[in-house]
All heavy atoms as a GROMACS GRO file, in nm:
protein
  512
    1MET      N    1   0.353  12.827   4.738
    1MET     CA    2   0.380  12.697   4.683
    1MET      C    3   0.456  12.715   4.553
    1MET      O    4   0.444  12.819   4.489
    1MET     CB    5   0.251  12.620   4.662
    1MET     CG    6   0.154  12.682   4.562
    1MET     SD    7   0.006  12.584   4.535
    1MET     CE    8   0.062  12.471   4.412
    2ASP      N    9   0.532  12.613   4.517
    2ASP     CA   10   0.600  12.624   4.389
    2ASP      C   11   0.498  12.602   4.278
    2ASP      O   12   0.395  12.539   4.296
    2ASP     CB   13   0.718  12.528   4.379
    2ASP     CG   14   0.679  12.382   4.393
    2ASP    OD1   15   0.576  12.353   4.455
    2ASP    OD2   16   0.752  12.297   4.341
    3ASP      N   17   0.527  12.659   4.163
    3ASP     CA   18   0.436  12.654   4.050
    3ASP      C   19   0.426  12.511   3.996
    3ASP      O   20   0.527  12.442   3.984
    3ASP     CB   21   0.485  12.748   3.940
    3ASP     CG   22   0.382  12.770   3.832
    3ASP    OD1   23   0.263  12.744   3.856
    3ASP    OD2   24   0.421  12.816   3.724
    4CYS      N   25   0.306  12.467   3.969
    4CYS     CA   26   0.287  12.338   3.904
    4CYS      C   27   0.161  12.346   3.819
    4CYS      O   28   0.067  12.418   3.853
    4CYS     CB   29   0.280  12.224   4.006
    4CYS     SG   30   0.131  12.222   4.104
    5PRO      N   31   0.157  12.273   3.710
    5PRO     CA   32   0.043  12.283   3.618
    5PRO      C   33  -0.088  12.232   3.676
    5PRO      O   34  -0.194  12.267   3.628
    5PRO     CB   35   0.086  12.201   3.496
    5PRO     CG   36   0.198  12.114   3.542
    5PRO     CD   37   0.262  12.185   3.659
    6ASP      N   38  -0.082  12.151   3.780
    6ASP     CA   39  -0.205  12.095   3.838
    6ASP      C   40  -0.271  12.189   3.940
    6ASP      O   41  -0.381  12.158   3.986
    6ASP     CB   42  -0.174  11.962   3.907
    6ASP     CG   43  -0.128  11.856   3.809
    6ASP    OD1   44  -0.173  11.860   3.693
    6ASP    OD2   45  -0.048  11.770   3.849
    7ALA      N   46  -0.209  12.298   3.975
    7ALA     CA   47  -0.262  12.384   4.080
    7ALA      C   48  -0.399  12.441   4.045
    7ALA      O   49  -0.494  12.426   4.122
    7ALA     CB   50  -0.163  12.497   4.110
    8ALA      N   51  -0.410  12.508   3.932
    8ALA     CA   52  -0.537  12.572   3.896
    8ALA      C   53  -0.651  12.472   3.880
    8ALA      O   54  -0.760  12.496   3.934
    8ALA     CB   55  -0.519  12.656   3.770
    9PRO      N   56  -0.632  12.360   3.811
    9PRO     CA   57  -0.743  12.265   3.802
    9PRO      C   58  -0.788  12.209   3.937
    9PRO      O   59  -0.903  12.168   3.953
    9PRO     CB   60  -0.688  12.152   3.713
    9PRO     CG   61  -0.579  12.214   3.634
    9PRO     CD   62  -0.520  12.320   3.725
   10LEU      N   63  -0.699  12.212   4.036
   10LEU     CA   64  -0.735  12.164   4.170
   10LEU      C   65  -0.801  12.274   4.254
   10LEU      O   66  -0.848  12.248   4.364
   10LEU     CB   67  -0.610  12.114   4.243
   10LEU     CG   68  -0.548  11.986   4.187
   10LEU    CD1   69  -0.418  11.956   4.256
   10LEU    CD2   70  -0.646  11.870   4.200
   11GLY      N   71  -0.804  12.395   4.201
   11GLY     CA   72  -0.866  12.505   4.273
   11GLY      C   73  -0.771  12.594   4.349
   11GLY      O   74  -0.813  12.678   4.427
   12LEU      N   75  -0.642  12.576   4.329
   12LEU     CA   76  -0.542  12.662   4.392
   12LEU      C   77  -0.515  12.780   4.301
   12LEU      O   78  -0.469  12.763   4.188
   12LEU     CB   79  -0.414  12.583   4.420
   12LEU     CG   80  -0.431  12.474   4.525
   12LEU    CD1   81  -0.314  12.378   4.522
   12LEU    CD2   82  -0.446  12.535   4.663
   13ILE      N   83  -0.548  12.899   4.349
   13ILE     CA   84  -0.539  13.018   4.266
   13ILE      C   85  -0.445  13.118   4.332
   13ILE      O   86  -0.466  13.158   4.447
   13ILE     CB   87  -0.679  13.079   4.247
   13ILE    CG1   88  -0.772  12.975   4.184
   13ILE    CG2   89  -0.672  13.205   4.161
   13ILE    CD1   90  -0.918  13.010   4.190
   14ASP      N   91  -0.343  13.156   4.257
   14ASP     CA   92  -0.243  13.249   4.307
   14ASP      C   93  -0.308  13.379   4.352
   14ASP      O   94  -0.387  13.440   4.280
   14ASP     CB   95  -0.140  13.277   4.197
   14ASP     CG   96  -0.023  13.359   4.245
   14ASP    OD1   97   0.016  13.344   4.362
   14ASP    OD2   98   0.029  13.439   4.165
   15GLY      N   99  -0.278  13.419   4.475
   15GLY     CA  100  -0.331  13.542   4.529
   15GLY      C  101  -0.470  13.530   4.588
   15GLY      O  102  -0.521  13.625   4.646
   16VAL      N  103  -0.532  13.414   4.574
   16VAL     CA  104  -0.666  13.391   4.630
   16VAL      C  105  -0.656  13.296   4.749
   16VAL      O  106  -0.702  13.328   4.858
   16VAL     CB  107  -0.763  13.335   4.524
   16VAL    CG1  108  -0.896  13.298   4.586
   16VAL    CG2  109  -0.782  13.436   4.411
   17ASN      N  110  -0.597  13.177   4.726
   17ASN     CA  111  -0.584  13.080   4.836
   17ASN      C  112  -0.442  13.023   4.844
   17ASN      O  113  -0.419  12.925   4.913
   17ASN     CB  114  -0.687  12.969   4.825
   17ASN     CG  115  -0.686  12.901   4.690
   17ASN    OD1  116  -0.593  12.917   4.612
   17ASN    ND2  117  -0.790  12.825   4.663
   18CYS      N  118  -0.350  13.084   4.774
   18CYS     CA  119  -0.209  13.045   4.781
   18CYS      C  120  -0.125  13.154   4.717
   18CYS      O  121  -0.178  13.243   4.651
   18CYS     CB  122  -0.185  12.911   4.711
   18CYS     SG  123  -0.209  12.914   4.533
   19LEU      N  124   0.003  13.147   4.738
   19LEU     CA  125   0.099  13.233   4.669
   19LEU      C  126   0.194  13.140   4.595
   19LEU      O  127   0.258  13.055   4.656
   19LEU     CB  128   0.177  13.321   4.767
   19LEU     CG  129   0.095  13.427   4.840
   19LEU    CD1  130   0.182  13.500   4.941
   19LEU    CD2  131   0.032  13.525   4.742
   20ILE      N  132   0.199  13.156   4.466
   20ILE     CA  133   0.280  13.068   4.381
   20ILE      C  134   0.409  13.140   4.343
   20ILE      O  135   0.408  13.259   4.311
   20ILE     CB  136   0.201  13.027   4.255
   20ILE    CG1  137   0.078  12.945   4.297
   20ILE    CG2  138   0.289  12.949   4.158
   20ILE    CD1  139  -0.015  12.909   4.183
   21TYR      N  140   0.519  13.066   4.347
   21TYR     CA  141   0.647  13.121   4.304
   21TYR      C  142   0.712  13.026   4.204
   21TYR      O  143   0.682  12.908   4.201
   21TYR     CB  144   0.741  13.146   4.423
   21TYR     CG  145   0.774  13.020   4.500
   21TYR    CD1  146   0.882  12.941   4.462
   21TYR    CD2  147   0.698  12.980   4.608
   21TYR    CE1  148   0.914  12.824   4.530
   21TYR    CE2  149   0.728  12.865   4.678
   21TYR     CZ  150   0.835  12.787   4.638
   21TYR     OH  151   0.864  12.672   4.706
   22ARG      N  152   0.798  13.080   4.121
   22ARG     CA  153   0.866  13.001   4.019
   22ARG      C  154   1.017  12.992   4.043
   22ARG      O  155   1.082  12.901   3.997
   22ARG     CB  156   0.837  13.059   3.881
   22ARG     CG  157   0.692  13.037   3.839
   22ARG     CD  158   0.648  13.135   3.730
   22ARG     NE  159   0.503  13.136   3.718
   22ARG     CZ  160   0.420  13.203   3.797
   22ARG    NH1  161   0.466  13.275   3.897
   22ARG    NH2  162   0.290  13.200   3.779
   23THR      N  163   1.070  13.090   4.113
   23THR     CA  164   1.214  13.094   4.142
   23THR      C  165   1.234  13.126   4.290
   23THR      O  166   1.142  13.172   4.358
   23THR     CB  167   1.283  13.204   4.059
   23THR    OG1  168   1.235  13.332   4.102
   23THR    CG2  169   1.259  13.186   3.909
   24ALA      N  170   1.355  13.106   4.336
   24ALA     CA  171   1.387  13.140   4.475
   24ALA      C  172   1.369  13.289   4.499
   24ALA      O  173   1.316  13.331   4.602
   24ALA     CB  174   1.529  13.095   4.509
   25ASP      N  175   1.410  13.371   4.403
   25ASP     CA  176   1.395  13.516   4.417
   25ASP      C  177   1.247  13.554   4.425
   25ASP      O  178   1.209  13.642   4.502
   25ASP     CB  179   1.461  13.590   4.301
   25ASP     CG  180   1.612  13.588   4.309
   25ASP    OD1  181   1.667  13.567   4.419
   25ASP    OD2  182   1.677  13.609   4.204
   26GLU      N  183   1.164  13.488   4.347
   26GLU     CA  184   1.021  13.515   4.353
   26GLU      C  185   0.962  13.470   4.486
   26GLU      O  186   0.874  13.537   4.542
   26GLU     CB  187   0.949  13.446   4.236
   26GLU     CG  188   0.810  13.500   4.213
   26GLU     CD  189   0.750  13.447   4.084
   26GLU    OE1  190   0.777  13.505   3.979
   26GLU    OE2  191   0.676  13.347   4.092
   27ALA      N  192   1.010  13.359   4.541
   27ALA     CA  193   0.964  13.314   4.672
   27ALA      C  194   0.999  13.417   4.779
   27ALA      O  195   0.916  13.450   4.865
   27ALA     CB  196   1.025  13.178   4.706
   28ILE      N  197   1.118  13.469   4.773
   28ILE     CA  198   1.161  13.572   4.869
   28ILE      C  199   1.074  13.696   4.855
   28ILE      O  200   1.030  13.755   4.955
   28ILE     CB  201   1.310  13.605   4.850
   28ILE    CG1  202   1.395  13.485   4.892
   28ILE    CG2  203   1.349  13.731   4.926
   28ILE    CD1  204   1.540  13.492   4.850
   29ALA      N  205   1.045  13.735   4.732
   29ALA     CA  206   0.959  13.852   4.709
   29ALA      C  207   0.819  13.828   4.765
   29ALA      O  208   0.758  13.919   4.824
   29ALA     CB  209   0.953  13.884   4.560
   30ARG      N  210   0.767  13.707   4.750
   30ARG     CA  211   0.634  13.674   4.803
   30ARG      C  212   0.634  13.677   4.955
   30ARG      O  213   0.539  13.722   5.017
   30ARG     CB  214   0.590  13.536   4.754
   30ARG     CG  215   0.560  13.529   4.606
   30ARG     CD  216   0.446  13.624   4.573
   30ARG     NE  217   0.402  13.612   4.438
   30ARG     CZ  218   0.279  13.580   4.401
   30ARG    NH1  219   0.187  13.554   4.490
   30ARG    NH2  220   0.248  13.575   4.274
   31ILE      N  221   0.741  13.629   5.016
   31ILE     CA  222   0.752  13.634   5.162
   31ILE      C  223   0.758  13.779   5.209
   31ILE      O  224   0.688  13.817   5.304
   31ILE     CB  225   0.874  13.555   5.211
   31ILE    CG1  226   0.853  13.406   5.185
   31ILE    CG2  227   0.902  13.583   5.359
   31ILE    CD1  228   0.978  13.322   5.200
   32ARG      N  229   0.837  13.859   5.143
   32ARG     CA  230   0.845  14.001   5.180
   32ARG      C  231   0.710  14.069   5.163
   32ARG      O  232   0.669  14.149   5.248
   32ARG     CB  233   0.952  14.070   5.096
   32ARG     CG  234   1.091  14.033   5.139
   32ARG     CD  235   1.196  14.112   5.065
   32ARG     NE  236   1.327  14.077   5.118
   32ARG     CZ  237   1.435  14.061   5.044
   32ARG    NH1  238   1.430  14.081   4.913
   32ARG    NH2  239   1.549  14.029   5.100
   33TRP      N  240   0.640  14.039   5.054
   33TRP     CA  241   0.507  14.096   5.032
   33TRP      C  242   0.416  14.056   5.147
   33TRP      O  243   0.340  14.138   5.198
   33TRP     CB  244   0.450  14.048   4.898
   33TRP     CG  245   0.310  14.096   4.876
   33TRP    CD1  246   0.273  14.215   4.821
   33TRP    CD2  247   0.190  14.029   4.913
   33TRP    NE1  248   0.136  14.225   4.822
   33TRP    CE2  249   0.082  14.112   4.877
   33TRP    CE3  250   0.162  13.907   4.972
   33TRP    CZ2  251  -0.050  14.076   4.898
   33TRP    CZ3  252   0.030  13.871   4.994
   33TRP    CH2  253  -0.074  13.955   4.958
   34SER      N  254   0.420  13.929   5.187
   34SER     CA  255   0.335  13.881   5.296
   34SER      C  256   0.363  13.956   5.427
   34SER      O  257   0.271  13.985   5.503
   34SER     CB  258   0.356  13.731   5.318
   34SER     OG  259   0.315  13.658   5.206
   35LEU      N  260   0.489  13.984   5.452
   35LEU     CA  261   0.525  14.058   5.572
   35LEU      C  262   0.480  14.204   5.564
   35LEU      O  263   0.442  14.263   5.665
   35LEU     CB  264   0.676  14.050   5.596
   35LEU     CG  265   0.729  13.910   5.629
   35LEU    CD1  266   0.881  13.910   5.629
   35LEU    CD2  267   0.674  13.860   5.761
   36ASP      N  268   0.483  14.260   5.445
   36ASP     CA  269   0.440  14.399   5.425
   36ASP      C  270   0.289  14.414   5.418
   36ASP      O  271   0.236  14.523   5.440
   36ASP     CB  272   0.501  14.456   5.296
   36ASP     CG  273   0.651  14.477   5.306
   36ASP    OD1  274   0.704  14.483   5.419
   36ASP    OD2  275   0.716  14.486   5.200
   37GLN      N  276   0.218  14.307   5.383
   37GLN     CA  277   0.073  14.311   5.365
   37GLN      C  278   0.007  14.204   5.452
   37GLN      O  279  -0.053  14.108   5.401
   37GLN     CB  280   0.038  14.286   5.217
   37GLN     CG  281   0.101  14.381   5.120
   37GLN     CD  282   0.043  14.521   5.133
   37GLN    OE1  283  -0.074  14.538   5.164
   37GLN    NE2  284   0.126  14.621   5.112
   38PRO      N  285   0.017  14.215   5.584
   38PRO     CA  286  -0.031  14.107   5.670
   38PRO      C  287  -0.180  14.079   5.659
   38PRO      O  288  -0.222  13.964   5.671
   38PRO     CB  289   0.007  14.153   5.811
   38PRO     CG  290   0.023  14.300   5.801
   38PRO     CD  291   0.070  14.327   5.661
   39VAL      N  292  -0.262  14.179   5.634
   39VAL     CA  293  -0.406  14.156   5.624
   39VAL      C  294  -0.437  14.074   5.499
   39VAL      O  295  -0.511  13.975   5.503
   39VAL     CB  296  -0.484  14.289   5.625
   39VAL    CG1  297  -0.632  14.266   5.598
   39VAL    CG2  298  -0.465  14.361   5.759
   40ALA      N  299  -0.379  14.113   5.387
   40ALA     CA  300  -0.400  14.038   5.263
   40ALA      C  301  -0.341  13.898   5.273
   40ALA      O  302  -0.402  13.800   5.228
   40ALA     CB  303  -0.338  14.113   5.145
   41ALA      N  304  -0.224  13.887   5.334
   41ALA     CA  305  -0.161  13.755   5.349
   41ALA      C  306  -0.247  13.664   5.437
   41ALA      O  307  -0.262  13.545   5.407
   41ALA     CB  308  -0.021  13.771   5.408
   42GLN      N  309  -0.306  13.719   5.542
   42GLN     CA  310  -0.392  13.640   5.629
   42GLN      C  311  -0.518  13.595   5.555
   42GLN      O  312  -0.565  13.482   5.573
   42GLN     CB  313  -0.429  13.717   5.755
   42GLN     CG  314  -0.515  13.637   5.851
   42GLN     CD  315  -0.448  13.508   5.896
   42GLN    OE1  316  -0.334  13.509   5.940
   42GLN    NE2  317  -0.516  13.396   5.881
   43ARG      N  318  -0.572  13.681   5.471
   43ARG     CA  319  -0.690  13.645   5.391
   43ARG      C  320  -0.658  13.528   5.299
   43ARG      O  321  -0.734  13.431   5.290
   43ARG     CB  322  -0.737  13.765   5.310
   43ARG     CG  323  -0.855  13.736   5.219
   43ARG     CD  324  -0.892  13.855   5.131
   43ARG     NE  325  -0.780  13.919   5.063
   43ARG     CZ  326  -0.719  13.872   4.955
   43ARG    NH1  327  -0.758  13.759   4.899
   43ARG    NH2  328  -0.619  13.938   4.900
   44ILE      N  329  -0.544  13.534   5.234
   44ILE     CA  330  -0.501  13.426   5.144
   44ILE      C  331  -0.475  13.299   5.224
   44ILE      O  332  -0.516  13.189   5.184
   44ILE     CB  333  -0.376  13.469   5.064
   44ILE    CG1  334  -0.413  13.583   4.969
   44ILE    CG2  335  -0.318  13.351   4.987
   44ILE    CD1  336  -0.294  13.654   4.908
   45ALA      N  337  -0.409  13.313   5.338
   45ALA     CA  338  -0.380  13.195   5.422
   45ALA      C  339  -0.509  13.129   5.470
   45ALA      O  340  -0.521  13.006   5.470
   45ALA     CB  341  -0.293  13.236   5.541
   46SER      N  342  -0.606  13.209   5.512
   46SER     CA  343  -0.734  13.153   5.558
   46SER      C  344  -0.807  13.082   5.445
   46SER      O  345  -0.864  12.974   5.465
   46SER     CB  346  -0.822  13.264   5.615
   46SER     OG  347  -0.765  13.317   5.732
   47ALA      N  348  -0.803  13.140   5.326
   47ALA     CA  349  -0.866  13.075   5.211
   47ALA      C  350  -0.794  12.944   5.176
   47ALA      O  351  -0.857  12.844   5.142
   47ALA     CB  352  -0.868  13.169   5.091
   48GLY      N  353  -0.663  12.944   5.188
   48GLY     CA  354  -0.586  12.822   5.163
   48GLY      C  355  -0.616  12.714   5.265
   48GLY      O  356  -0.628  12.596   5.232
   49GLN      N  357  -0.631  12.754   5.390
   49GLN     CA  358  -0.665  12.658   5.494
   49GLN      C  359  -0.803  12.599   5.469
   49GLN      O  360  -0.824  12.478   5.482
   49GLN     CB  361  -0.660  12.724   5.631
   49GLN     CG  362  -0.689  12.628   5.744
   49GLN     CD  363  -0.676  12.694   5.880
   49GLN    OE1  364  -0.641  12.812   5.891
   49GLN    NE2  365  -0.701  12.619   5.983
   50ALA      N  366  -0.897  12.682   5.429
   50ALA     CA  367  -1.031  12.634   5.399
   50ALA      C  368  -1.029  12.537   5.280
   50ALA      O  369  -1.101  12.437   5.278
   50ALA     CB  370  -1.125  12.751   5.369
   51TRP      N  371  -0.944  12.567   5.182
   51TRP     CA  372  -0.931  12.476   5.066
   51TRP      C  373  -0.872  12.342   5.111
   51TRP      O  374  -0.917  12.235   5.066
   51TRP     CB  375  -0.842  12.538   4.959
   51TRP     CG  376  -0.820  12.446   4.844
   51TRP    CD1  377  -0.895  12.436   4.731
   51TRP    CD2  378  -0.717  12.347   4.832
   51TRP    NE1  379  -0.846  12.337   4.650
   51TRP    CE2  380  -0.736  12.280   4.710
   51TRP    CE3  381  -0.612  12.307   4.913
   51TRP    CZ2  382  -0.653  12.178   4.668
   51TRP    CZ3  383  -0.529  12.205   4.871
   51TRP    CH2  384  -0.550  12.142   4.749
   52ALA      N  385  -0.773  12.345   5.199
   52ALA     CA  386  -0.701  12.224   5.237
   52ALA      C  387  -0.776  12.136   5.337
   52ALA      O  388  -0.757  12.014   5.340
   52ALA     CB  389  -0.564  12.261   5.296
   53GLU      N  390  -0.860  12.196   5.420
   53GLU     CA  391  -0.924  12.123   5.530
   53GLU      C  392  -0.994  11.993   5.486
   53GLU      O  393  -0.977  11.890   5.551
   53GLU     CB  394  -1.022  12.213   5.603
   53GLU     CG  395  -1.080  12.151   5.728
   53GLU     CD  396  -0.976  12.113   5.833
   53GLU    OE1  397  -0.876  12.185   5.848
   53GLU    OE2  398  -0.996  12.010   5.898
   54PRO      N  399  -1.070  11.991   5.377
   54PRO     CA  400  -1.136  11.865   5.338
   54PRO      C  401  -1.039  11.756   5.293
   54PRO      O  402  -1.079  11.642   5.277
   54PRO     CB  403  -1.228  11.905   5.223
   54PRO     CG  404  -1.235  12.052   5.223
   54PRO     CD  405  -1.113  12.102   5.294
   55HIS      N  406  -0.913  11.792   5.272
   55HIS     CA  407  -0.815  11.698   5.220
   55HIS      C  408  -0.720  11.645   5.327
   55HIS      O  409  -0.625  11.573   5.295
   55HIS     CB  410  -0.736  11.763   5.106
   55HIS     CG  411  -0.825  11.818   4.999
   55HIS    ND1  412  -0.896  11.738   4.913
   55HIS    CD2  413  -0.858  11.945   4.967
   55HIS    CE1  414  -0.968  11.813   4.832
   55HIS    NE2  415  -0.946  11.939   4.862
   56THR      N  416  -0.743  11.679   5.454
   56THR     CA  417  -0.656  11.629   5.560
   56THR      C  418  -0.686  11.483   5.590
   56THR      O  419  -0.793  11.431   5.554
   56THR     CB  420  -0.675  11.711   5.689
   56THR    OG1  421  -0.809  11.692   5.737
   56THR    CG2  422  -0.647  11.859   5.668
   57TRP      N  423  -0.593  11.417   5.657
   57TRP     CA  424  -0.615  11.277   5.694
   57TRP      C  425  -0.739  11.263   5.780
   57TRP      O  426  -0.818  11.170   5.763
   57TRP     CB  427  -0.493  11.222   5.768
   57TRP     CG  428  -0.378  11.193   5.677
   57TRP    CD1  429  -0.263  11.266   5.666
   57TRP    CD2  430  -0.367  11.087   5.582
   57TRP    NE1  431  -0.182  11.211   5.570
   57TRP    CE2  432  -0.243  11.100   5.518
   57TRP    CE3  433  -0.450  10.982   5.545
   57TRP    CZ2  434  -0.199  11.012   5.419
   57TRP    CZ3  435  -0.406  10.894   5.447
   57TRP    CH2  436  -0.283  10.910   5.386
   58ASP      N  437  -0.756  11.354   5.876
   58ASP     CA  438  -0.872  11.345   5.965
   58ASP      C  439  -1.003  11.358   5.888
   58ASP      O  440  -1.098  11.285   5.912
   58ASP     CB  441  -0.865  11.452   6.073
   58ASP     CG  442  -0.760  11.423   6.178
   58ASP    OD1  443  -0.718  11.305   6.189
   58ASP    OD2  444  -0.721  11.517   6.248
   59ALA      N  445  -1.009  11.453   5.797
   59ALA     CA  446  -1.132  11.473   5.719
   59ALA      C  447  -1.160  11.352   5.632
   59ALA      O  448  -1.275  11.305   5.623
   59ALA     CB  449  -1.120  11.598   5.634
   60ARG      N  450  -1.058  11.299   5.567
   60ARG     CA  451  -1.078  11.181   5.481
   60ARG      C  452  -1.118  11.060   5.564
   60ARG      O  453  -1.204  10.982   5.524
   60ARG     CB  454  -0.952  11.151   5.401
   60ARG     CG  455  -0.911  11.260   5.304
   60ARG     CD  456  -1.011  11.274   5.192
   60ARG     NE  457  -0.977  11.387   5.109
   60ARG     CZ  458  -0.975  11.384   4.978
   60ARG    NH1  459  -1.009  11.275   4.912
   60ARG    NH2  460  -0.945  11.491   4.910
   61ALA      N  461  -1.056  11.043   5.680
   61ALA     CA  462  -1.090  10.929   5.766
   61ALA      C  463  -1.234  10.939   5.814
   61ALA      O  464  -1.306  10.838   5.820
   61ALA     CB  465  -0.995  10.923   5.886
   62SER      N  466  -1.281  11.059   5.844
   62SER     CA  467  -1.420  11.077   5.887
   62SER      C  468  -1.517  11.034   5.778
   62SER      O  469  -1.620  10.973   5.806
   62SER     CB  470  -1.446  11.224   5.922
   62SER     OG  471  -1.370  11.262   6.033
   63VAL      N  472  -1.484  11.064   5.654
   63VAL     CA  473  -1.569  11.023   5.542
   63VAL      C  474  -1.570  10.870   5.530
   63VAL      O  475  -1.676  10.810   5.512
   63VAL     CB  476  -1.520  11.087   5.410
   63VAL    CG1  477  -1.591  11.029   5.290
   63VAL    CG2  478  -1.539  11.239   5.416
   64ILE      N  479  -1.454  10.810   5.545
   64ILE     CA  480  -1.446  10.662   5.534
   64ILE      C  481  -1.523  10.596   5.647
   64ILE      O  482  -1.599  10.502   5.624
   64ILE     CB  483  -1.298  10.617   5.532
   64ILE    CG1  484  -1.232  10.663   5.401
   64ILE    CG2  485  -1.288  10.467   5.549
   64ILE    CD1  486  -1.082  10.648   5.399
   65VAL      N  487  -1.507  10.647   5.768
   65VAL     CA  488  -1.576  10.588   5.884
   65VAL      C  489  -1.727  10.605   5.867
   65VAL      O  490  -1.804  10.513   5.897
   65VAL     CB  491  -1.527  10.653   6.015
   65VAL    CG1  492  -1.615  10.614   6.131
   65VAL    CG2  493  -1.382  10.612   6.041
   66ALA      N  494  -1.771  10.720   5.819
   66ALA     CA  495  -1.915  10.746   5.801
   66ALA      C  496  -1.974  10.661   5.689
   66ALA      O  497  -2.092  10.630   5.688
   66ALA     CB  498  -1.939  10.892   5.773
   67TRP      N  499  -1.893  10.617   5.598
   67TRP     CA  500  -1.936  10.539   5.482
   67TRP      C  501  -1.970  10.401   5.526
   67TRP      O  502  -2.057  10.333   5.512
   67TRP     CB  503  -1.825  10.540   5.378
   67TRP     CG  504  -1.857  10.470   5.252
   67TRP    CD1  505  -1.967  10.483   5.176
   67TRP    CD2  506  -1.773  10.378   5.183
   67TRP    NE1  507  -1.959  10.406   5.064
   67TRP    CE2  508  -1.840  10.339   5.066
   67TRP    CE3  509  -1.649  10.323   5.210
   67TRP    CZ2  510  -1.786  10.250   4.975
   67TRP    CZ3  511  -1.596  10.236   5.120
   67TRP    CH2  512  -1.663  10.200   5.004
   0.00000   0.00000   0.00000
């Protein structure tokens, strides 16, 4: 994801549940790293998916319907 000041307060942590880049060259380097380190990249991707899941339309709609 591109760098933004709201990422950390929302729980998005570079290298834990996302990969943050600031420039196009940095984005390319992060993609190359992901291709070279598939196990680590998958761990980060899985953590990012777990972070995002409660924020999907389906998850939010389920909360509203249950309310």
